[in-house]
N, C-alpha and C positions, 0 to 999 in steps of 0.2 A: 087705280080703277081709271080708265079712260072715258070722258063723257062727250057725246055729241052734243054740242050744245042747240037748243031752239032758238031759230033766227030772231025770235022778237025779244029775247033776254038781253036786257041791257048790259053793257060792260061795267057798269056801277054794282051790279049785282055779282060779280064773278069775284068775290072774296070769299075767306075761308068761313066766315060767321054767317054766310047766306048759303051756304051748300045745303045744309040740311033744310032750310026753307024751301029751296028751289029743286033739290033733287032728292031730299029724303036719306043723304049719306051725310057722316060726320066724318071730317078730316081735315086735311090742309094741301092747299096748292104746292104741287112739287114739279121740279123742272126736268121732266121726263124727256121733252123734246128738244129737238134742235131747229132753230130758225135757219132758213135758207141763207147759203154764203153771201149772195149779194142783194140783201135785206136793205132797202134805201131809208134813210134817216126819216123821210115822212110816212114810211109805213110802219115805225114802230110803234105806233098807238094801236096798231092792229093787233100787237101780240100780246099775250098775258104773261106777266111776270118775266119778261125780257131781261137777261143778266148780259153781261160783258163777257167775251170770249170769242175762241175760234176753235170749233163752233160755238155759236152762242146759244146756252141752254134757256129754255123757257118752260112753261107751264101750258101753254097753248097757244092757239091761234088760227086762223084760216087754213085749210089743208094745202093749198098752194103756197102758202109761206112758210110751210115746215119741210125739212129737208128728211123726209120719211126713208126715201133711198138710201141716203148717206148714212142714216141711224143703221138700217137693216145690214149695210154692207160693213160697216165698223163692227157690229156686233158679230158679225160672222167669221170676219177675221179674228178677233179676240177670242172666239168661242173654239177656233181651229187650233191657237197656241194653246188653251186651256188644255183641250183634248190630248194633245200631244203630252203635256206635263202628265194628265193624268193616266195616261198609257204607261209612261214610265213608272210612276208611283205604285200602279196595280200589277205590274208586269210578276208573271209566274203565280197570280192568285187566280182562283177559280170565279166566276161569274157569280154575283150575290143576289140574294131575293130582296128587292127594294121594300123600302119601308112601308108604302101603302099594303101591302099585302098583311103583313104584321099587323098594322093598324086594323086593317078589315076584320081580321081574326079575333083582335081584341074587343072591337066595337059588338062583333055578334055574340060574345059571351063574355063580358067583363068578369063575371064571378068565377068563371073556370080557367080564364087566359087573362090576367089582370095586365094593367100598361106597365108596370115594373118587368114583368116577364117578356112583354113583347119588345120593350125598349133593349133589354138584356140579349133577347135571341139575335136581334138585328146587329146590335155591336159586336157579337160573338164572333162573326163571319170575318174570315182573314182580309177578305177585300175591304171591308170596312173599316177594320182596323188598321190597315194600311192606309187609307184614306184621312184618318184621324189623326194618325201620328205623323203624317206629311203637314197637317194644317196646324198642329200643336208645334212643330219644330220649325216651320217655314215661317207661319204668322197668317194674318187675314189676306183675303183674294185668292185662295187656293183652291182646288176643285172641291166641291162640298157632297156630303153624303146626302143632301136633299135632293141633288140632282142625280143620284146614283145611276137609276132608271135612264136618263136621259144620255149619259154618257155611256150606258152598255149599248144602246142603240147605234152606236158607232159616230165617226167622225163628222161626215157630211150629214147626218140626221141631226146632231147636235147643234151644228151651224146653222142649220134651217130652224131649229127650235129656237136659239136665242135670237136670231134675226127677227122671227115673226114675234117674239116676246117683246122685243125692242119697242115695237111701235104698237102693240095691241096691249101690253101690261097685263096685269092678272085677271082682270074684270073689264065690261064695257057696259056703259049705259048708252042704248041706241037714241036714235033722234025721236023714234016713237015711244020711248020710255021703256022698253025691255032691258032686262038686265042679263048679259051673257057673263058665265063665269063656267069653270070646270067642276064638274060633279063631285069631283075629289081630287086628290095629289097625284094620282096615277096617271102615267104618259099619256095612255089611251084617252081619258078625259080630257087632258090639257090641249092634246092635239085637236081634238072636237071643238074646244072653245077657241083656239087659235083659227081654225078653219072659219068658225062661224064670224069672228071678229075681224080677220082680213077681208073676207067678203063684204061685210059691211063697210069698212073703209074704203074698199073699191068701189062701192055703189053710191059714195057720197060725193057733193057736188063740190068743186074745187073752193069754193068761198065757203063751206060749211066750217064751223068752228069746233076744234077738239079742245078739251082741259084735262089735265091730269092731275088727279088726287091722290094723296097718301092717306089712307085709311087708317 
């Protein structure tokens, strides 16, 4: 979750054990963001959880001190490479029905269509089987079946999705206390969330502080 911090909140309150008190969330600070490449030494105190590195990861700080553009560009490049790998992995298989469709059917009538049946039907699809076999053989970091719907949207669409997600996370708490989040894991709902989150980020003052939390 990305939290847009109130201006009056002191830096001393930005610790994991104060998150529930101030924001009603239970989690830990996570280094989602990158600090700007030319961050000066005297600006380090403005950052939250700043670590060493190039780029330097951090849990947050003022928008003007975060390299959001660099994060989006890097995510898009990485997504393009993963999509090309995915295309080779699933070559020759037919488009598959994404998991949220099976999940929705299960949730609508769990007695007649139990979770086990939903999982089995999803995994029985040749395209899903190809992805699972590749991940099991090659190892971590490979195209995930959890993003099947995003991959099937096309390479450019997947790059846009990953670039937007890199800075918006999975949910957002706005300056005025509104919680933005996808209504479900379906791509359409994720896109709606990303549209709302990016629009809110674009509306922020450059000195507005952001904080990333792993829930």
